[in-house]
N, C-alpha and C positions, 0 to 999 in steps of 0.2 A: 902276677897274672893281670891282664888288661881288664878294665872295667867294660862290660858289655850290656847292650840292649838285647834281650832274647824274646823272641816271639814265637809261640808253640801254635800250630794250627790245629791240632788236634790233641787228646791227651796221649800220654806214653810215646812220644816221638821216636821213631825208628830210623831217622834220617836227619842230617844237619846240613845246613848251607852257612859256610862262614864267609860273611861278605864285608870287605875291607873298604872304607870310603876314600874319598879323594883328598888332596893337599888343602888344608885348611877346613875342611868340613868335620863331621862327628858321626856319631853312632846313629843319630837320628835321620841322616841325609837320605836313606833309601828305605826308611820305616814305611812309609806310604806305598811302596811297591808290592809288599806282600800280598795283600787281597788280589793283585791283578796276576799273580804268578800261580796261587793256589787259594781255592775257596775254603772258607772254615769247615773243617772234617772232611775235606776232600783227601787230603793225605795227611799222615801224623809226621809233620817234619818241624824242625826248630830252626829259625833263622836267629843267627848269632852276628850281631852287629857290633863290633867292638870299637873302642875310642883309641886312636892312635895316641902315643905320647906327645906332649909339647915339647918342641925342641926349636932352635934357632934355624931358620932357612936362609941360606947364603944369597939366593937370587933375591929374595925379599928384603935385603939390607939386615939380616941376621934377626929379624923379627921372630918372636917366638911363636909358633901355632901348631896345630895338629899336623904332624907328618910322619910317615913311616920311615923316610930316609931324608938326608939333606939333599938339594938339588944345587950343584956348584956353579953352573952357568946357566945362561939363558938359551933354550932350545936344545934340541939335540940333533939339528939338521932334518934330513929328509929319508936318511937311511940310517941302518944299524951300523954302529962303529965299535967295532970289539975293542979298540984303544980309547974309547971315550974316558974321561976322568969321573967315574962314578964312585959314589959313598958306599963302598964295599963293606965298612963296618956299621954303616946303617941298614944294610941289606942282612948281614949277619943277624943283628938285634930283631929286625922285623921277622925274620925267618924263625928265630927262637921263640918270639912272642906267638907266631902262628903256630908253631908245634905245640906250644903249651896249650893252646885252646884245642886242637886236634885231641891231644891226651885228656884234655877235661871232657871232651864229648865221648871219647872211648871209655873213660871211667864211668861215665853215666849210661854206658850200655850200647852207644852208637859206634859200630867199628869204622876204621877208616873208609872201608870199600863203601860205606853209605855215608861219606861225606864229601861235599863238594867246597871247594874254596875258590874265591873269587873277589872280585873288586871292580871299582872304577878308578880310572887314570892311576895314580900312585899305587891305590889298593889292587889294580889289576895287575902292575907291574911287579909288586911283591908275590902275587899269585903265579905269576909266570916264573920268577926267580925260584919260589919254594917248591911248587909242586913237582917239577921234573927231578928234583933232589931228594924229595922225601922217602924213605925207606920202605912205606908200606902202601899198596895200591889205594888210590882214592877213587871216588865214584866219577869226579869231574872236575874241569876247571873253567871258571868264567873270567874272562880277560877283556873287560869292557873300556873302550877308548884308551888304549894303553900301548906300551911297547915292551920287548924282551930286554931286560936289563943284564949287564956283564956277560953279554953274549959270548965272549971270547973264553970264558970259563966253562961254558955249559957243557962242551963235548966230554970234559975230563971229569966232570962234578955230577954228572947226571946219575939217576939211579935207575935200574932197568925195572924196577917195580912199576913206575908210573910211564914207561915208554909208550904204551897203548892207551893210556888214560884219555879220554875224549876232552879236547879243549875247544870252547866256544869262544871265539874271537869276534868282536863287533867294533865297528868304527864309523864314525861321520865322514862323509865326504867333503863336508865344510868345515871340518875341524880346524880352527886356527891357533889352538893350543898345541896340539899333538898332530902334525899332518897325516892325512891317511897313508901317504907314502911310507911314513914311519911304522904303521900298523902292518902295511903289506910287506915291507922288508923284514918285520919281525915274524909274520906267518911264513914267509919264505924260508927263512933261516931256520924255524922250528920243522918245517917240512922236510928240508933237505937232511935234518939229522931223525927223520923217522918219525915224528910225533903226529898224532892224529888231530889235525887242525880242521874245525869247522867254522869257516870264514862267513862272514856277514857284512855288508855296507850298507849304509842309510843316507838319505838325504837330511843330514842334520849337522849342528856344530859340536861342541865338545859337551855333549849331553846324551840323554837317553829318549828314546821315541817309543811310542806304542807299538809300531811294528817290531821294534827290537824287543821290548817287553814279552809279545807274543811268541817269539822265537826262543826267549830265554825260557819261558814256561815248557814249551814243547822239549826243549833240551833237557831240562830238569826232570819231566815226566818220563823221558827215556833213560836218563841215566840212573835215576832212582824209581825204579819199578816198584810196584805194590808187592808186598812180601807174602 
């Protein structure tokens, strides 16, 4: 089980948001965003920020850092490439770790239908890999400044349980790490396979902006209604 930073916004949480950080970051990366998403006592939610394992990353000269999977080459181009050389074993590992966190929350009394999975950059890519394949309906997906990995495998591996699960996708039009065209290509790939994608673009780089945070808040309030 990954070590996590857990933040509860009220006693006895009845929903959870599992938020995966980006390459080289850690569980504290989005800790400060919580008060902007929900006021203390407004909703009984648990934010779960896990630490990715430390592993060598090929594009960084094999330097060990927190990463959900290896990145084998610089850049992914500007569109989804179903034949790209991607770290399948790394995604399997990340998926297993994410499923363990979902199971942990379920054991604590929060069903999958009250769990949102998401993340930024690498963390968002893992969420887009895992959620469509997960066998129980999730509440929603947050895919921030990321792309759809292993796209060529999705049609055969997706699970009907999350076919209609809302996916919040957001990207900066000035992103020089992952061009917005890659996000758009990912959106179109998911939409063509019938997934429910809520797309947002912002005037920003590879980051998060206040307008995006407001839209994330609205999305969470919608997919995690008061019980």
